[in-house]
PAZAPA-4460 file (N, C-alpha, C; in steps of 0.05 Angstrom, whole numbers, plus 32768, in hexadecimal, padded with zeros to 4 digits):
% residues 184
    n_x    n_y    n_z   ca_x   ca_y   ca_z    c_x    c_y    c_z   seq   type   mol
   7E2B   7A61   80B9   7E1C   7A4F   80CB   7E1D   7A5B   80E7     1      X     A
   7E0A   7A54   80F7   7E08   7A5E   8112   7E06   7A46   8125     2      X     A
   7E14   7A48   813B   7E13   7A33   814F   7E0B   7A40   816A     3      X     A
   7DF7   7A34   8177   7DEE   7A3E   8190   7DF6   7A2A   81A5     4      X     A
   7E04   7A33   81BA   7E0E   7A22   81CF   7E01   7A29   81EA     5      X     A
   7DF6   7A15   81F7   7DE9   7A19   8211   7DFC   7A0D   8226     6      X     A
   7E04   7A1C   823A   7E13   7A12   8250   7E00   7A0B   8267     7      X     A
   7E00   79F2   826E   7DED   79E8   8282   7DFC   79DD   829A     8      X     A
   7DF2   79E3   82B2   7DFD   79D8   82CA   7DF9   79BA   82CA     9      X     A
   7E0E   79AA   82CB   7E0C   798D   82C9   7DFE   7981   82E1    10      X     A
   7DFE   798E   82F8   7DF1   7982   830F   7DD3   7988   8310    11      X     A
   7DCB   79A0   8307   7DAF   79A8   8309   7DA0   79A9   82EF    12      X     A
   7DAF   79AB   82D9   7DA2   79AD   82BF   7D99   79CA   82B8    13      X     A
   7DA0   79DD   82CA   7D98   79F9   82C5   7DAA   7A06   82B0    14      X     A
   7D9E   7A18   82A0   7DAD   7A27   828C   7DBE   7A3C   829A    15      X     A
   7DD8   7A3B   8294   7DEB   7A4E   82A0   7DED   7A66   828D    16      X     A
   7DF2   7A61   8273   7DF3   7A76   825F   7DF1   7A69   8243    17      X     A
   7DEE   7A7A   822F   7DEE   7A71   8214   7E00   7A83   8203    18      X     A
   7E0D   7A77   81EF   7E1D   7A86   81DD   7E15   7A80   81C0    19      X     A
   7E16   7A93   81AF   7E10   7A90   8193   7E29   7A96   8184    20      X     A
   7E32   7A83   8173   7E4A   7A86   8164   7E44   7A83   8146    21      X     A
   7E50   7A93   8136   7E4D   7A90   811A   7E67   7A83   810F    22      X     A
   7E64   7A6F   80FE   7E7C   7A62   80F2   7E77   7A5D   80D5    23      X     A
   7E8D   7A58   80C7   7E8D   7A55   80AA   7E93   7A38   80A3    24      X     A
   7E8B   7A31   808B   7E92   7A17   8080   7EB0   7A16   807A    25      X     A
   7EBB   7A2D   8071   7ED8   7A2E   806C   7EE4   7A42   807F    26      X     A
   7EF9   7A3A   808D   7F08   7A4B   809F   7F25   7A4A   8097    27      X     A
   7F32   7A61   8092   7F4E   7A61   8088   7F61   7A54   809B    28      X     A
   7F5C   7A55   80B5   7F6E   7A48   80C9   7F67   7A2B   80CE    29      X     A
   7F4D   7A25   80CF   7F44   7A0A   80D6   7F41   79F8   80BE    30      X     A
   7F39   7A03   80A7   7F34   79F3   8090   7F17   79F0   808A    31      X     A
   7F0F   79DA   807E   7EF4   79D5   8075   7EE4   79C6   808B    32      X     A
   7ECC   79CF   8091   7EB9   79C0   80A2   7EAF   79A9   8091    33      X     A
   7EB9   7992   8097   7EB5   797B   8085   7EA2   7966   8090    34      X     A
   7E8E   7960   8080   7E7B   794B   8086   7E6E   794E   80A2    35      X     A
   7E67   7967   80A9   7E5D   796C   80C3   7E41   7961   80C8    36      X     A
   7E33   795B   80B3   7E18   7950   80B6   7E15   7933   80AF    37      X     A
   7E2C   7926   80A7   7E2B   790A   80A0   7E29   78F9   80B9    38      X     A
   7E1E   78E1   80B5   7E1E   78CE   80CB   7E3A   78C4   80CF    39      X     A
   7E42   78C2   80E7   7E5D   78BA   80ED   7E5D   78A9   8107    40      X     A
   7E73   789D   810C   7E78   788E   8124   7E8E   789C   8133    41      X     A
   7E89   78A3   814C   7E9C   78B1   815C   7EAA   789E   8170    42      X     A
   7EC3   78A4   8175   7ED2   7898   818B   7EDA   78AE   819D    43      X     A
   7EDC   78A9   81B7   7EE3   78BE   81CA   7EFF   78BA   81D4    44      X     A
   7F0E   78CF   81D4   7F2B   78CD   81DA   7F31   78C7   81F7    45      X     A
   7F1E   78CB   8209   7F23   78C5   8225   7F1B   78A9   822E    46      X     A
   7F0F   789A   821B   7F06   787E   8221   7F13   786C   820C    47      X     A
   7F24   785A   8215   7F34   7849   8203   7F29   782D   8203    48      X     A
   7F21   7823   81EC   7F19   7808   81E9   7F2F   77F5   81F1    49      X     A
   7F48   77FD   81EC   7F5F   77EC   81F2   7F62   77E8   8210    50      X     A
   7F56   77F8   8221   7F56   77F4   823E   7F44   77DD   8246    51      X     A
   7F32   77D5   8234   7F1E   77C0   823A   7F23   77A7   822A    52      X     A
   7F2E   77AA   8213   7F33   7793   8201   7F51   7791   81FC    53      X     A
   7F5D   777C   8206   7F7A   777B   8203   7F83   7769   81EC    54      X     A
   7F71   775A   81E0   7F77   7749   81CA   7F75   7759   81B0    55      X     A
   7F8A   775B   81A1   7F8A   776C   8189   7F76   7763   8174    56      X     A
   7F71   7749   8172   7F5D   7740   815E   7F41   7748   8167    57      X     A
   7F3B   7746   8180   7F21   774F   818A   7F1E   776D   8187    58      X     A
   7F33   777C   818C   7F34   7799   8189   7F2D   77A0   816C    59      X     A
   7F3A   7793   8159   7F36   7798   813D   7F19   7790   8135    60      X     A
   7F0F   777A   8140   7EF4   7771   8139   7EDF   7785   8142    61      X     A
   7EE3   7790   815A   7ED0   77A4   8164   7ED0   77BC   8151    62      X     A
   7EE7   77C4   8148   7EE9   77DB   8135   7EDB   77D4   811B    63      X     A
   7EDE   77BC   8111   7ED0   77B4   80F9   7EB1   77B5   80FD    64      X     A
   7EA8   77AD   8114   7E8B   77AE   8119   7E82   77CB   811C    65      X     A
   7E93   77DC   8126   7E8B   77F8   8129   7E85   7805   810D    66      X     A
   7E91   77FA   80F8   7E8B   7804   80DE   7E6E   77FE   80D5    67      X     A
   7E61   77ED   80E5   7E46   77E4   80DD   7E31   77ED   80F1    68      X     A
   7E37   7800   8103   7E22   7809   8115   7E10   781D   8107    69      X     A
   7DF7   781B   810C   7DE3   782C   80FE   7DDF   7846   810C    70      X     A
   7DDB   785B   80FC   7DD8   7876   8106   7DC4   7878   811E    71      X     A
   7DCD   7886   8132   7DBD   788D   814A   7DB6   7875   815B    72      X     A
   7DBD   785C   8154   7DB5   7845   8164   7DCB   7835   8170    73      X     A
   7DE2   7835   8164   7DF9   7824   816B   7DF3   7806   8167    74      X     A
   7DDF   7800   8158   7DD9   77E4   8152   7DEA   77DB   813A    75      X     A
   7DF5   77C3   813C   7E05   77B8   8126   7DF1   77AF   8111    76      X     A
   7DF3   77BB   80F9   7DE0   77B4   80E4   7DEF   77AF   80C9    77      X     A
   7DE1   77A2   80B7   7DEC   779D   809C   7DD9   77A8   8088    78      X     A
   7DE5   77B1   8072   7DD5   77BC   805C   7DCB   77A6   804B    79      X     A
   7DB1   77A5   8046   7DA5   7791   8035   7DA5   779B   8018    80      X     A
   7D9E   77B4   8014   7DA1   77C1   7FFA   7DA5   77DF   7FFF    81      X     A
   7DA3   77EF   7FEB   7DA9   780B   7FED   7D98   7819   8002    82      X     A
   7D7F   7810   8005   7D6C   781E   8017   7D64   780F   8030    83      X     A
   7D6F   77F7   8034   7D66   77E7   804A   7D7D   77DB   805A    84      X     A
   7D7A   77DC   8075   7D8D   77CF   8087   7D7E   77BD   809A    85      X     A
   7D8C   77AB   80A6   7D80   7799   80B9   7D94   7793   80CF    86      X     A
   7D8A   7788   80E6   7D9C   7781   80FC   7DAF   776C   80F2    87      X     A
   7DC8   776E   80FA   7DDC   775A   80F3   7DD8   7741   8104    88      X     A
   7DD8   772A   80F7   7DD6   7710   8104   7DF3   7707   810A    89      X     A
   7DF5   76F1   8118   7E10   76E6   811D   7E1D   76DE   8103    90      X     A
   7E0D   76D4   80F0   7E18   76CE   80D5   7E23   76E7   80C7    91      X     A
   7E14   76FD   80CA   7E1D   7716   80BE   7E37   771F   80CB    92      X     A
   7E38   771D   80E6   7E50   7725   80F4   7E68   7713   80EC    93      X     A
   7E62   76F9   80E8   7E76   76E6   80DF   7E82   76EF   80C4    94      X     A
   7E70   76F9   80B2   7E7A   7703   8098   7E89   771D   809B    95      X     A
   7E80   772F   80AC   7E8E   7748   80B0   7EAA   7743   80BB    96      X     A
   7EAD   7731   80CE   7EC6   772C   80DB   7ED7   7717   80CE    97      X     A
   7ECB   7709   80BA   7ED8   76F3   80AD   7EE2   76DE   80C1    98      X     A
   7ECF   76D7   80D3   7ED4   76C2   80E7   7EC0   76AC   80E5    99      X     A
   7EC7   7694   80EE   7EB5   767E   80F0   7EA0   7685   8105   100      X     A
   7E87   767C   8101   7E71   7682   8113   7E77   767B   8130   101      X     A
   7E85   7665   8134   7E8D   765C   814F   7E9E   7672   815D   102      X     A
   7EB1   767D   814D   7EC3   7692   8158   7EB4   76AC   815C   103      X     A
   7EA0   76B1   814B   7E90   76C9   814E   7E80   76C8   8168   104      X     A
   7E74   76B1   816E   7E65   76AD   8187   7E77   76B2   819F   105      X     A
   7E8F   76A7   819E   7EA2   76AB   81B4   7EAA   76C8   81B7   106      X     A
   7EAF   76D5   81A0   7EB7   76F2   81A0   7EA0   7703   81AC   107      X     A
   7E88   76FF   81A2   7E70   770E   81AB   7E6C   770A   81C8   108      X     A
   7E6D   76F2   81D2   7E69   76EC   81EE   7E7E   76FA   81FF   109      X     A
   7E97   76FA   81F5   7EAD   7707   8204   7EA7   7725   8205   110      X     A
   7E9F   7732   81EF   7E9A   774E   81EE   7E81   7756   81FF   111      X     A
   7E6E   7744   8200   7E57   7748   8212   7E60   7748   822F   112      X     A
   7E71   7735   8235   7E7C   7734   8250   7E8C   774D   8258   113      X     A
   7E9A   7759   8244   7EA9   7771   8249   7E98   778B   8247   114      X     A
   7E7E   7787   8240   7E6B   779D   823D   7E73   77B0   8226   115      X     A
   7E80   77A5   8212   7E86   77B4   81F9   7E6F   77B1   81E6   116      X     A
   7E62   779A   81E6   7E4B   7794   81D6   7E34   778B   81E8   117      X     A
   7E1C   7791   81E0   7E04   7786   81EE   7DF3   7778   81DA   118      X     A
   7DE7   7763   81E3   7DD4   7754   81D2   7DB8   775A   81DC   119      X     A
   7DA7   7762   81CA   7D8B   7768   81D2   7D79   7756   81C2   120      X     A
   7D63   774E   81CE   7D4F   773F   81C0   7D35   774F   81C3   121      X     A
   7D2B   775A   81AD   7D13   776A   81AD   7CFC   775B   81A0   122      X     A
   7CE5   775D   81AC   7CCD   7750   81A0   7CC1   7763   818C   123      X     A
   7CBE   775A   8174   7CB1   776A   815F   7C9A   7759   8154   124      X     A
   7C82   7760   815C   7C6B   7751   8155   7C6D   7735   8162   125      X     A
   7C6B   7720   8151   7C6D   7705   815B   7C89   76FA   815C   126      X     A
   7C9C   7708   8151   7CB7   76FD   814F   7CCA   770D   8161   127      X     A
   7CE0   7700   8167   7CF5   770D   8177   7D0D   7713   8165   128      X     A
   7D18   772B   8168   7D2F   7733   8158   7D47   7738   816A   129      X     A
   7D5C   772C   8162   7D75   772E   8171   7D86   7745   8165   130      X     A
   7D91   7756   8176   7DA2   776A   816B   7DBA   776E   817E   131      X     A
   7DCF   7778   8173   7DE8   777D   8182   7DEE   779B   8181   132      X     A
   7DF4   77A6   8198   7DFA   77C3   819A   7E17   77C6   81A4   133      X     A
   7E24   77DB   819A   7E3F   77E2   81A4   7E3C   77F7   81BA   134      X     A
   7E4C   77F4   81CE   7E4C   7807   81E5   7E53   7823   81DB   135      X     A
   7E42   7837   81E0   7E48   7852   81D5   7E60   7860   81E2   136      X     A
   7E6B   7854   81F7   7E84   785F   8203   7E9B   785C   81EF   137      X     A
   7E9A   7847   81DF   7EB0   7841   81CD   7EAB   784A   81B1   138      X     A
   7E92   7847   81A7   7E8A   7850   818C   7E6E   785B   818F   139      X     A
   7E6A   7872   8183   7E50   787F   8185   7E47   788A   816A   140      X     A
   7E2F   7883   8162   7E26   788A   8147   7E11   789F   8146   141      X     A
   7E10   78B0   8159   7DFC   78C5   8159   7E04   78DD   8169   142      X     A
   7DF1   78EF   816C   7DF6   7907   817C   7DE9   7904   8197   143      X     A
   7DD4   78F4   8199   7DC5   78F2   81B2   7DC7   78D5   81BD   144      X     A
   7DCD   78D3   81D6   7DCD   78B9   81E3   7DB0   78B1   81E9   145      X     A
   7DA6   789C   81DE   7D8A   7894   81E2   7D87   7886   81FD   146      X     A
   7D6E   7886   8206   7D68   7878   821F   7D6E   785A   821B   147      X     A
   7D68   7850   8203   7D6D   7834   81FD   7D8B   782D   8202   148      X     A
   7D9D   783D   81F7   7DB9   7838   81FB   7DC2   783D   8218   149      X     A
   7DB7   7851   8224   7DBD   7857   8240   7DB7   783F   8252   150      X     A
   7D9F   7834   8250   7D97   781E   8261   7DA5   7804   825A   151      X     A
   7DAC   7801   8240   7DBB   77E9   8238   7DD7   77E9   8244   152      X     A
   7DE4   7800   8245   7E00   7801   824F   7E02   7813   8268   153      X     A
   7DED   7813   8277   7DEA   7825   828F   7E02   7823   82A2   154      X     A
   7E0A   780B   82A8   7E20   7807   82BC   7E39   7816   82B4   155      X     A
   7E41   7815   829B   7E59   7823   8293   7E54   7840   828D   156      X     A
   7E3D   7847   8281   7E38   7863   8279   7E35   7875   8292   157      X     A
   7E29   786A   82A7   7E24   787B   82BE   7E3E   7886   82CB   158      X     A
   7E54   7879   82C5   7E6E   7883   82CF   7E77   789C   82C0   159      X     A
   7E6C   78A0   82A8   7E75   78B6   8297   7E60   78CC   8294   160      X     A
   7E49   78C8   829F   7E34   78DC   829F   7E31   78E9   82BA   161      X     A
   7E27   7901   82BB   7E22   790E   82D4   7E09   7902   82E2   162      X     A
   7E07   7906   82FC   7DEE   78FC   8309   7DD5   7908   82FD   163      X     A
   7DD6   7921   82F5   7DBF   792E   82E9   7DB7   7920   82CF   164      X     A
   7DCB   7919   82BF   7DC5   790C   82A5   7DB9   78F0   82AA   165      X     A
   7DC4   78E2   82BD   7DBA   78C7   82C4   7D9D   78C9   82CE   166      X     A
   7D98   78DE   82DE   7D7D   78E2   82E8   7D69   78E6   82D2   167      X     A
   7D71   78F5   82BD   7D5F   78F9   82A6   7D57   78DE   829A   168      X     A
   7D6B   78CD   8296   7D65   78B3   828A   7D54   78A2   829D   169      X     A
   7D59   78A3   82B6   7D4A   7893   82CA   7D2D   789C   82CA   170      X     A
   7D28   78B6   82C9   7D0C   78C0   82C9   7CFF   78B8   82AF   171      X     A
   7D0C   78BB   8298   7D01   78B3   827F   7CFD   7895   827D   172      X     A
   7D0F   7886   8288   7D0D   7869   8287   7CF6   785F   8298   173      X     A
   7CF0   786D   82AE   7CDA   7865   82BF   7CBF   786A   82B0   174      X     A
   7CBF   787F   82A0   7CA7   7884   8290   7CA5   7870   8279   175      X     A
   7CBB   786B   826C   7CBC   7859   8255   7CC8   783E   825E   176      X     A
   7CBB   7830   826F   7CC6   7818   827B   7CD1   7803   8268   177      X     A
   7CC6   7803   824F   7CD0   77EF   823C   7CEC   77F5   8233   178      X     A
   7CF7   780D   8238   7D12   7813   8230   7D27   7808   8244   179      X     A
   7D1E   7800   825B   7D31   77F5   826F   7D37   77D9   8267   180      X     A
   7D4F   77D4   825C   7D56   77BB   8250   7D6B   77AB   8260   181      X     A
   7D74   77B6   8276   7D89   77A9   8285   7D82   778D   828F   182      X     A
   7D68   7788   8291   7D60   776E   829C   7D56   775A   8287   183      X     A
   7D59   7762   826E   7D50   774F   8259   7D65   7739   8255   184      X     A
***
């Protein structure tokens, strides 16, 4: 396999250099390159959920919900059948967490207040669909941070992105105004 790496100046976005590396599926020192193309959920070692959530039950519940985020979106979803998923409702979240609906509402509102979870209401045709997203600083289910996620969690994400990266989202968001969700 071949990997091409581009080194880019974080302030200007200019290409500094590029390197091309060849690597193997099996390496005698490193072992097996395992599930490199599978969908996965990442956690980042420099950002600790425990710094934001001090209640162990809430901490565990967020981890349980992270098992249900959909690839590339960070939306909490449930599988309807082998080929179909849908946005998780509060009832679905109640089943996932094994909590009474009243406690789920309290938990979700608390996590929204901590900016761990965001609630979005999107208009699809004549109906409105409610969805819950996990902050990609804590759990991330893709390779690319979407504008949708950036604008949903902009306040926290902008602390971890370079000014140049934020500018890219701001320019894109001004073109695609419907993606700016902070005021919904």
